[in-house]
C-alpha positions in Angstrom: 101.7 121.6 61.0 99.2 119.7 58.7 101.6 117.2 58.6 101.9 116.6 62.3 98.0 117.1 62.6 97.8 114.0 60.9 99.9 112.0 62.0 98.5 112.8 64.9 94.7 112.0 64.3 96.3 108.8 62.7 97.7 107.5 65.9 94.5 108.3 67.5 92.2 106.6 65.6 94.9 103.6 65.2 95.0 103.4 69.3 91.0 104.1 69.7 90.3 101.5 66.8 92.8 98.8 68.8 90.6 99.4 72.0 87.0 99.1 70.6 88.3 95.6 68.3 88.7 94.3 71.8 86.3 92.2 73.7 84.7 94.4 76.3 83.5 92.2 79.4 80.6 94.3 81.4 81.1 93.3 85.4 79.7 94.3 88.8 81.9 94.6 91.6 79.8 91.7 93.8 81.2 89.4 90.5 84.6 90.5 91.2 84.5 90.0 95.0 83.1 86.6 94.4 86.2 86.0 92.0 88.6 87.2 93.4 87.8 84.9 96.5 87.8 81.7 94.4 90.6 82.8 91.8 93.2 85.0 93.5 96.9 83.4 93.9 97.2 85.5 96.9 94.9 84.0 98.6 95.5 80.3 97.8 99.0 80.6 99.0 97.9 81.4 102.5 95.4 78.8 102.4 98.4 76.5 101.4 100.4 78.0 104.4 97.2 77.2 106.4 97.1 73.5 105.4 100.8 73.1 105.8 100.6 74.3 109.4 97.0 71.9 110.0 99.1 69.3 108.7 101.9 70.3 111.8 99.1 70.1 114.4 98.0 66.6 112.5 101.4 65.1 113.3 101.2 66.2 117.1 98.2 63.1 117.3 101.2 60.6 117.6 101.5 62.2 121.3 97.7 59.9 122.1 97.8 57.5 119.4 100.0 54.2 119.4 102.8 54.2 116.8 102.7 50.2 115.2 105.3 48.8 112.9 105.4 45.6 111.1 108.5 43.9 110.2 109.6 40.6 108.4 113.3 39.8 108.8 115.4 36.7 107.6 119.0 35.7 108.2 121.3 32.9 107.9 124.4 32.7 110.2 127.0 30.3 111.8 127.3 32.9 114.5 127.0 30.7 118.2 124.9 33.0 120.2 122.6 34.1 117.0 122.1 30.2 115.9 121.6 29.1 119.5 119.2 32.0 120.0 116.9 31.6 116.8 116.7 27.9 117.9 116.0 29.1 121.1 112.5 31.5 119.6 112.2 29.0 117.2 111.0 26.8 120.0 113.1 23.4 118.0 116.1 23.3 120.9 117.0 19.8 121.8 119.4 18.3 124.4 122.1 17.5 121.7 122.1 21.0 120.9 123.6 21.6 123.8 126.3 19.5 123.0 129.9 22.1 123.5 130.7 21.1 120.0 127.7 22.3 118.5 127.6 25.4 120.8 131.2 26.2 119.8 131.2 25.7 116.1 127.0 25.3 114.9 125.9 24.7 111.0 124.6 27.0 109.4 121.1 28.4 110.8 118.1 30.0 108.8 115.8 32.3 111.0 112.8 34.1 110.0 111.1 36.6 112.1 108.0 38.7 112.0 107.8 41.4 114.2 104.7 43.2 115.3 105.7 46.2 117.4 103.4 48.9 119.1 104.7 51.9 121.6 102.0 53.9 123.5 102.8 57.0 124.7 101.7 57.9 128.2 102.9 60.7 130.0 104.7 63.5 127.9 104.0 66.8 129.4 106.2 68.8 126.9 104.5 66.9 123.8 101.4 68.2 125.1 102.5 71.9 125.3 103.8 71.8 121.7 100.5 70.5 120.5 98.9 73.3 121.7 101.7 75.6 120.4 101.0 74.0 116.7 97.2 74.6 117.3 97.8 78.4 118.3 100.3 78.5 115.2 97.0 76.6 112.7 94.9 79.5 114.5 97.3 82.0 113.3 97.3 81.3 109.7 93.4 80.6 109.4 93.1 84.3 110.6 96.0 85.1 108.2 94.3 84.3 105.4 91.0 85.6 106.6 92.5 88.8 106.6 94.4 88.3 103.1 90.5 87.8 102.0 89.9 91.0 103.6 92.5 93.1 102.6 92.0 91.4 98.9 88.1 92.8 98.7 89.5 96.0 99.9 92.1 95.9 96.8 89.2 94.3 94.2 87.0 97.8 95.2 89.5 100.0 94.9 90.6 98.7 91.6 87.2 98.4 90.8 86.8 102.4 91.5 89.9 103.3 89.6 88.2 101.6 86.2 85.1 103.7 87.0 87.4 106.4 87.5 89.1 105.9 84.2 85.6 105.6 81.9 84.6 108.9 83.6 87.7 110.4 82.8 87.5 109.2 79.1 83.9 110.5 79.4 84.7 114.0 80.2 87.6 113.8 77.9 85.2 113.3 75.1 82.9 116.0 76.2 85.9 118.3 76.5 87.5 117.5 72.8 83.5 117.5 71.3 83.2 121.2 72.9 86.9 121.6 71.8 86.3 120.8 68.2 82.9 123.0 68.2 84.9 126.0 69.2 87.5 125.1 66.7 84.5 124.9 63.9 83.5 128.5 65.2 87.0 129.4 65.2 87.7 128.6 61.7 84.2 130.2 60.3 85.5 133.6 62.2 89.5 133.3 60.4 87.7 132.7 57.2 85.7 135.8 57.5 88.7 137.5 58.6 87.5 138.1 62.2 90.8 136.2 63.9 94.2 135.9 63.5 95.9 132.7 62.5 97.4 132.6 65.9 93.9 132.3 67.4 93.3 129.6 64.6 96.5 127.9 65.8 95.6 127.7 69.6 92.6 126.6 69.5 94.4 123.5 66.9 96.8 123.1 69.9 94.0 122.7 72.2 92.3 120.1 70.2 95.8 118.1 69.9 95.9 118.1 73.7 92.7 117.1 74.2 92.7 114.1 71.8 96.2 112.9 73.5 94.8 113.0 76.8 91.9 111.0 75.7 94.2 108.6 74.2 95.8 108.3 77.7 92.2 108.3 79.1 91.7 105.2 76.9 95.1 103.1 78.1 94.3 104.1 81.5 90.9 102.0 81.3 93.2 98.5 79.4 95.3 99.1 82.7 92.7 99.4 84.9 91.5 95.8 83.2 94.7 94.2 83.0 95.2 95.1 87.3 91.6 93.6 87.8 92.4 90.3 85.3 95.6 90.3 87.7 93.9 90.0 90.5 91.5 87.5 89.6 94.4 85.7 87.8 92.3 85.4 84.3 93.7 86.0 80.7 92.8 89.3 79.8 94.8 89.4 76.5 92.3 91.1 74.0 89.7 91.9 76.7 88.5 95.1 78.3 86.5 95.0 82.0 83.7 97.3 81.6 81.6 98.2 85.4 78.3 98.1 85.4 77.8 100.5 88.3 78.9 104.2 87.1 81.4 106.0 89.3 79.5 108.0 92.4 80.2 111.7 92.1 78.6 112.3 95.5 80.5 111.1 99.1 78.3 109.7 102.3 79.3 111.0 105.2 79.8 108.0 108.1 81.2 108.4 111.4 83.7 105.4 111.9 85.3 103.9 115.1 88.7 105.9 115.8 90.4 103.2 118.1 91.7 99.9 116.6 89.9 96.5 118.0 91.6 93.7 119.1 89.2 91.6 117.4 91.3 92.3 114.1 91.7 89.0 112.2 95.5 90.2 111.7 96.1 91.5 115.7 94.6 88.0 116.5 96.8 85.7 114.3 99.6 87.9 115.8 98.8 87.4 119.1 98.1 83.4 118.4 101.8 83.5 117.1 102.4 85.0 120.2 100.7 82.3 122.3 102.6 79.7 120.0 106.0 80.7 121.4 104.8 80.8 124.8 103.5 77.3 124.1 106.9 76.2 122.5 108.5 78.1 126.0 106.3 75.9 127.9 107.2 72.5 126.0 110.9 73.4 126.7 111.0 73.7 130.7 108.5 70.8 131.0 111.4 68.7 128.6 113.2 68.5 132.0 110.5 66.4 133.5 111.0 62.3 132.7 108.6 60.6 129.8 106.8 57.2 130.5 105.7 55.2 127.9 104.2 51.8 127.3 105.4 49.3 124.6 104.6 45.8 123.6 105.5 43.4 120.8 104.1 40.4 119.1 107.0 38.1 117.3 106.6 34.6 115.0 109.4 32.7 114.4 110.1 29.5 111.8 113.3 28.4 109.9 111.0 29.1 106.9 109.9 31.9 105.5 106.5 33.7 106.1 105.9 30.7 108.2 104.4 31.1 112.3 105.8 27.9 114.2 106.7 29.3 117.5 105.2 33.1 119.2 105.6 35.2 122.0 105.3 38.5 123.3 106.7 41.3 125.2 104.9 43.8 127.2 106.5 46.6 129.3 106.3 50.5 130.5 109.7 52.8 130.4 110.5 55.3 132.3 113.0 57.9 131.3 114.6 60.8 132.1 116.9 62.9 130.5 118.9 64.1 133.4 121.7 65.8 131.3 122.8 66.6 127.5 125.5 68.9 127.6 123.2 72.2 128.3 121.3 71.6 125.3 117.8 71.5 126.9 119.1 74.4 128.5 119.7 76.4 125.9 116.8 75.4 123.9 114.8 76.9 126.5 116.9 80.2 126.7 115.6 80.2 122.5 112.2 79.7 123.4 112.2 82.5 126.0 113.5 84.9 123.6 111.3 83.9 120.5 108.4 84.5 123.4 109.4 87.7 124.0 110.0 88.6 120.9 107.0 88.0 119.9 105.3 90.0 122.2 107.3 93.0 121.3 106.1 92.6 118.1 103.1 92.4 118.6 102.6 95.7 120.5 104.5 97.4 118.3 102.2 96.1 115.3 98.9 97.2 117.3 100.9 100.8 117.9 101.7 100.8 114.5 98.0 100.5 113.4 96.5 102.8 115.5 99.3 105.4 114.0 98.0 104.5 110.7 94.3 104.7 112.1 95.0 108.1 113.2 96.6 109.1 109.9 93.7 107.8 107.8 91.0 109.9 110.0 93.1 112.7 109.3 93.2 111.7 105.7 89.5 111.4 105.3 88.5 115.2 106.7 90.9 116.1 104.2 89.6 114.4 101.3 86.1 115.3 102.6 86.8 119.2 102.6 88.8 118.6 98.7 85.8 116.9 97.7 83.6 120.1 98.8 86.0 122.8 97.2 86.5 120.4 94.2 82.5 120.4 93.6 82.4 124.1 94.2 85.2 125.0 91.8 84.3 122.5 89.4 80.6 124.3 89.3 82.7 128.0 89.2 84.6 126.4 86.0 81.3 125.6 84.8 79.6 128.9 84.8 83.1 130.9 83.6 83.4 128.6 80.6 79.3 129.6 79.4 79.8 133.2 80.3 83.1 133.3 78.3 81.3 131.6 75.2 78.4 133.4 75.2 80.7 136.6 75.1 83.3 135.1 72.8 80.3 133.9 70.0 79.6 137.8 70.2 82.9 138.5 69.5 83.5 140.3 73.2 86.2 137.6 74.2 89.5 136.4 73.4 90.4 133.1 72.3 92.6 132.4 74.9 90.1 133.0 77.6 88.1 131.0 76.1 90.7 128.0 75.8 91.9 128.8 79.6 88.0 128.3 81.0 87.3 125.5 78.5 90.8 123.5 79.7 90.0 124.4 83.6 86.5 123.1 83.4 87.6 119.9 82.0 90.4 119.9 84.8 88.2 120.5 87.5 85.6 118.0 86.4 88.5 115.8 86.5 90.1 116.8 89.9 86.4 116.6 91.6 85.6 112.8 90.2 89.6 112.5 91.9 88.7 113.8 95.0 85.7 111.7 95.3 87.7 108.5 94.4 90.0 109.5 97.0 87.3 109.8 99.6 85.7 106.8 99.2 88.5 104.9 98.7 90.1 106.3 102.2 86.7 105.4 103.9 86.7 101.8 102.9 90.4 101.7 104.2 89.4 103.5 107.6 86.4 100.4 107.4 89.4 98.0 106.8 91.7 99.3 109.5 89.0 99.1 112.6 87.1 95.9 110.7 
């Protein structure tokens, strides 16, 4: 028994020494909320998704802006048609070039052409709706990013309260450990004076070992909570531990919170924007059946030597094009766009109903959590009084050791349960605010 007790004490001392050897960083909730916005990887990923959607939208600027292309091409040919056309473009054609023998069998001809081409869209109705779809998609990702930030703030707040709870649990168990050791000392004196049996002493020693073990688990929970906060902040926490500057509240503040889902909630707005994007894509596919009007022009420079410009010319025009039939490809595209839009509408309605269901459930959980706080507080106060009475009676030799241990165990347990109940209420209230934000 002594060997087991010694091993337990050594293991606890090693664990405690390891925890104390780590650097402890004091941090407030406001600091955490600021850091999570700057460093969290999930937020950065959503921001990159928004930037990708914004780039897609910027591509649609081609609907209004010209497409300009510059090229310089050099050829060497004995092809009759190409040779004649090259001389004609270079403006060096002479009467002798019309000799049938030269026309049919020309000498090697070189031609270098510099071309500046401009294409300007004029009327493309399907492109206009495609641009609106890209804008709605970009807005949806922006709203999703904002909602992700709101969620991460809630998660950081929860993790911070868990860290506070872990430190509070350590404090409670250290106090219980001190009380248990005091009882052990008293029992050891009684045992030396033959006032108690050895079984009573062993029971108290077992209780001290149990509390010591629970204390070690509580300190491990402090490290676990610290590492999770470090994960949210994208920081390396090797050899470091966070310590909250604010203590855990042991009381609750009752507030009235809206019990209906608002369409202004960022995630619902994002779903609606996504549905709008699919609607615009459907309209774009329908307008794809209409003709398109585009202007074009080119300025060309020709010479028989590279990078020379002895001859010039230009072409300006407009094109009205209409894809009358493409093997039902456009019809299939329209049907797919319609199905995607209807699916997005259904998913949006389902999400709103699911969110309302979650809100109703959380409202009931808040009422239950409030009731649990009140009952746990009463139970803790009663357990405190019961332990005080039994401790006084035990000191007078009027109480059994087992009854004292039971009262002491119950008091520590009820205090932890009360702190857990307060944590659950405060987080449920914050979650409810998140659902109605």
